[in-house]
C-alpha positions in Angstrom: 174.4 110.4 -37.0 172.0 108.9 -34.5 168.2 108.9 -34.7 166.2 109.6 -31.6 163.8 106.7 -30.8 161.3 109.1 -29.3 160.9 111.9 -31.9 163.1 110.7 -34.8 165.3 113.7 -34.8 168.8 113.2 -36.2 171.5 114.0 -33.8 175.3 113.8 -33.9 176.7 110.3 -33.3 178.5 111.4 -30.1 175.5 113.2 -28.6 174.1 111.9 -25.3 170.7 113.6 -25.5 168.3 114.4 -28.3 168.6 118.1 -29.1 164.8 118.3 -29.9 163.1 116.3 -27.2 165.9 115.8 -24.6 165.6 111.9 -24.5 168.8 110.0 -23.9 170.4 108.5 -27.1 172.7 105.8 -25.4 169.8 103.3 -25.2 169.2 103.5 -28.9 172.8 102.6 -29.7 172.5 99.7 -27.2 169.4 98.4 -29.0 171.2 98.7 -32.4 174.1 96.8 -31.1 171.8 94.1 -29.8 169.9 93.9 -33.1 173.2 93.6 -34.9 174.3 90.8 -32.6 171.1 88.9 -33.1 171.4 89.2 -36.8 174.9 87.8 -36.8 173.9 85.0 -34.4 171.0 84.1 -36.7 173.3 84.0 -39.7 175.7 81.7 -37.8 173.0 79.3 -36.7 171.7 79.0 -40.3 175.3 78.1 -41.5 175.7 75.5 -38.8 172.3 74.0 -39.6 173.3 73.8 -43.3 176.6 72.1 -42.6 174.9 69.6 -40.3 172.2 68.8 -42.8 174.9 68.3 -45.5 176.8 65.9 -43.2 173.6 63.9 -42.5 172.9 63.6 -46.2 176.5 62.5 -46.9 176.4 59.9 -44.2 173.0 58.6 -45.4 174.2 58.4 -49.0 177.4 56.5 -47.9 175.5 54.1 -45.7 172.9 53.4 -48.4 175.7 52.9 -51.0 177.6 50.6 -48.7 174.5 48.5 -48.1 173.8 48.2 -51.9 177.4 47.3 -52.7 177.5 44.8 -49.8 174.5 43.1 -51.3 175.9 43.3 -54.8 179.2 41.6 -53.8 177.8 39.2 -51.2 178.2 35.4 -51.2 174.6 35.0 -52.1 174.9 37.4 -55.1 177.9 35.4 -56.4 176.0 32.2 -56.2 173.0 33.7 -58.0 175.2 35.2 -60.7 176.8 31.7 -61.2 173.4 30.0 -61.4 172.1 32.5 -64.0 175.2 32.3 -66.1 175.0 28.5 -66.0 171.3 28.5 -67.1 172.1 31.0 -69.9 175.3 29.2 -71.0 177.2 32.5 -70.5 180.8 31.3 -70.9 182.4 34.7 -70.4 180.7 35.2 -67.0 181.5 31.6 -65.9 185.1 32.1 -66.8 185.3 35.1 -64.6 183.4 33.9 -61.6 184.7 30.3 -61.5 188.2 30.4 -59.9 189.2 26.9 -58.7 191.7 26.8 -55.9 193.6 24.1 -57.8 195.1 26.5 -60.4 195.8 23.5 -62.8 192.1 23.2 -63.5 191.3 25.2 -66.6 187.9 26.9 -67.0 187.8 27.3 -70.8 185.4 26.7 -73.7 186.2 22.9 -73.8 185.6 22.3 -70.1 182.4 24.4 -70.1 181.1 22.5 -73.1 181.7 19.3 -71.2 179.7 20.7 -68.3 176.8 21.8 -70.5 176.7 18.4 -72.2 176.4 16.7 -68.8 173.6 19.1 -67.8 171.8 18.4 -71.1 172.0 14.6 -70.3 171.0 15.1 -66.6 168.8 18.2 -66.3 168.2 17.5 -62.6 171.9 18.3 -62.1 171.0 22.0 -62.0 169.0 21.4 -58.9 171.8 19.5 -57.3 174.2 22.4 -58.1 171.8 24.9 -56.5 171.5 22.7 -53.3 175.3 22.4 -53.3 175.7 26.2 -53.3 173.2 26.4 -50.4 175.2 23.8 -48.5 172.2 21.5 -48.4 173.5 18.9 -50.8 174.0 15.3 -49.6 177.6 14.1 -49.9 180.4 16.2 -51.3 179.8 19.7 -52.6 179.6 20.0 -56.4 180.2 23.8 -56.4 180.7 26.1 -53.5 181.5 29.7 -52.8 184.8 30.9 -51.2 186.4 34.2 -50.5 189.1 35.3 -52.9 190.5 38.7 -51.8 188.6 41.9 -51.5 186.7 44.3 -53.8 187.3 48.0 -53.5 189.2 47.3 -50.2 185.9 47.1 -48.1 184.0 44.1 -49.6 184.9 40.4 -49.5 185.1 39.1 -53.1 183.4 35.7 -53.6 184.1 33.2 -56.4 182.8 29.8 -57.3 185.1 26.8 -56.6 184.6 23.2 -57.4 186.0 19.7 -56.8 188.5 18.1 -59.1 187.9 15.0 -61.2 190.5 12.6 -62.6 190.5 10.0 -65.3 192.8 7.0 -64.8 193.4 5.7 -68.4 194.6 2.3 -69.4 194.6 0.3 -72.7 194.6 -3.4 -73.5 197.8 -3.1 -75.5 200.6 -0.6 -76.1 201.7 1.7 -77.3 198.4 3.6 -77.6 197.8 7.3 -78.1 195.1 8.7 -75.9 192.8 11.6 -76.9 190.4 13.7 -74.9 187.7 15.3 -77.0 190.0 14.8 -80.1 193.0 16.5 -78.4 196.0 14.3 -77.7 196.8 14.0 -74.0 199.3 11.2 -73.6 200.6 7.8 -74.7 200.2 4.4 -72.9 203.4 2.5 -73.5 202.1 -1.0 -72.6 199.0 -2.9 -71.6 200.0 -2.6 -68.0 200.6 1.1 -68.2 198.3 3.6 -66.6 198.2 7.4 -66.7 196.1 9.8 -64.7 194.7 12.9 -66.4 193.3 15.8 -64.6 192.1 17.8 -62.8 189.0 18.1 -64.9 185.8 20.1 -64.4 182.5 18.2 -63.7 181.3 17.2 -67.1 180.9 14.6 -69.9 184.1 13.8 -71.7 184.9 11.5 -74.7 188.2 9.5 -74.5 189.7 7.7 -77.4 192.6 5.3 -77.6 194.4 4.7 -80.9 197.0 2.0 -81.6 198.5 0.6 -84.8 195.9 -2.2 -84.7 192.7 -0.5 -83.5 191.0 2.5 -81.9 188.4 2.6 -79.3 186.3 5.5 -78.1 184.0 6.0 -75.1 182.2 8.8 -73.2 182.4 9.0 -69.5 180.5 11.3 -67.1 182.7 12.8 -64.4 180.3 13.6 -61.6 179.1 12.6 -58.2 181.1 11.9 -55.0 183.7 9.8 -56.7 186.6 11.8 -58.0 188.6 9.2 -60.0 187.3 7.2 -62.9 189.1 4.4 -64.6 188.8 4.5 -68.4 189.7 1.1 -70.1 190.0 1.2 -73.9 190.2 -1.9 -76.1 192.9 -1.1 -78.6 194.0 -4.6 -79.2 193.9 -6.5 -82.5 190.4 -7.6 -83.5 190.1 -11.3 -84.4 188.2 -11.3 -87.7 188.6 -15.1 -88.3 185.5 -17.3 -88.3 184.9 -19.3 -85.2 186.7 -22.7 -85.2 184.7 -25.9 -85.2 184.4 -27.9 -82.1 186.8 -30.6 -83.5 189.4 -28.0 -84.4 189.1 -26.6 -80.8 189.8 -30.0 -79.4 192.9 -30.3 -81.4 194.1 -26.8 -80.3 196.7 -26.9 -77.6 197.0 -23.6 -75.5 200.2 -23.2 -73.6 200.3 -20.6 -70.7 203.6 -19.2 -69.7 203.8 -17.6 -66.3 205.2 -14.1 -66.6 206.4 -12.2 -63.6 204.8 -8.7 -63.6 206.0 -5.7 -61.8 204.0 -3.9 -59.2 201.3 -1.7 -60.6 202.3 1.9 -61.1 200.0 4.8 -60.4 200.4 8.5 -61.1 198.1 10.5 -58.9 198.1 12.6 -55.7 195.6 12.5 -52.9 195.9 16.2 -52.6 197.5 17.5 -55.9 198.0 21.1 -54.7 199.3 20.5 -51.1 202.7 21.7 -52.0 201.7 25.2 -53.1 198.2 26.1 -51.7 197.2 26.4 -48.0 194.7 23.7 -47.3 191.2 24.1 -45.9 188.8 21.7 -44.3 187.0 21.2 -47.7 190.3 19.8 -49.1 190.4 16.9 -46.6 186.7 16.4 -45.8 185.6 12.8 -46.1 189.2 11.4 -45.9 189.8 8.4 -43.7 192.5 8.4 -41.0 194.8 6.3 -43.3 194.2 8.6 -46.3 195.1 11.6 -44.1 198.3 9.9 -43.1 199.2 9.2 -46.8 198.3 12.8 -47.8 200.5 14.2 -45.1 203.5 12.1 -46.1 202.8 12.8 -49.8 204.2 16.3 -49.1 207.5 14.8 -48.1 207.4 12.2 -50.9 207.3 14.9 -53.6 210.9 15.7 -52.6 211.9 12.0 -52.7 212.0 11.4 -49.0 212.9 7.9 -48.0 210.5 6.6 -45.4 211.4 4.4 -42.5 207.9 3.0 -42.4 207.7 0.0 -44.8 204.1 0.5 -45.8 204.6 4.1 -46.6 207.7 3.3 -48.7 205.9 0.6 -50.6 203.0 2.9 -51.3 205.1 5.7 -52.7 207.4 3.4 -54.6 204.2 2.5 -56.7 203.7 6.1 -57.6 205.0 7.0 -61.0 205.9 10.5 -59.9 208.0 9.4 -56.9 211.8 9.1 -57.1 213.9 8.3 -54.0 216.3 11.1 -53.0 218.8 10.1 -50.3 220.0 13.7 -50.0 216.6 15.1 -49.0 216.5 15.6 -45.2 212.9 16.7 -44.8 213.1 20.5 -45.3 209.7 22.0 -46.2 208.4 25.4 -47.4 206.2 27.5 -45.2 203.1 26.3 -47.2 204.1 22.7 -47.0 204.9 22.9 -43.2 201.5 24.5 -42.6 199.7 21.8 -44.6 201.6 19.0 -42.8 200.5 20.4 -39.4 197.0 21.0 -40.7 196.5 17.5 -41.9 198.0 16.0 -38.7 195.5 17.9 -36.6 192.7 15.9 -38.1 194.3 12.4 -38.1 
């Protein structure tokens, strides 16, 4: 049925004119169709607006979340977290955030206690560490941030790295057993013997040498720009006899016998990890041209390479870890080859 717009009379749906007033009914149907179209159009526009608003909200939330997470996992945030953990002596956090590139260095309770002890003895060290993290420290960096993979695929993950320290130990006699913080770490076979122990974290350490005759103990602070410290322990026999009189001294005859001694032997690497870790500028910063040359050839020397250069051969012959290998022809792994070329570019 169709209602007449003029008089309201109900007519059949197929009627052209109103039976009561005679007005045409086609225009009414056109208006109805137009009204229906406008309603549908209005509904469609509202749906589009809702979808668009939803997309805007989603993009805003994603952007805000990204900004917050970027700040949370930023380099500055890693440095701040480390400083707070250091102040609060939070070992668990320090173990997680401190990831030395030299994987031989252990961040454990013992090494952290040594670090805390050094800070207690030198409170100003905290300020030096903060300056180091801000790249404003003079000399070598104590601690520094570096990238170590990604977090959630989108964010760079930053950790705290640090330089390595080594203790070169020697004793007046041998054999002497050497202890670090009451833990046995090695044996010095003779008075001429030396061993290098490390890498160690920045800190204050107690070394003790024990022989059949005597023991000696001393504390050494591993800190500063120097990375190797010599520890000399007096484990020789103590002379408990009373001092001889002047007359007795005059009657004493001392005979010196010249003894041929072998060349001193050392046991350390200029860059201990150059055979398994890709080097960065921080690893060679401050090295002289000669040190760079030795560090580059050290990679070959690990394999027992026999050098044509006399000075290089003499140097590596004095290293306790070096053994000549006439069968080695100079083959290198991809990491070693990269590091050789890297060092050479700075010589």
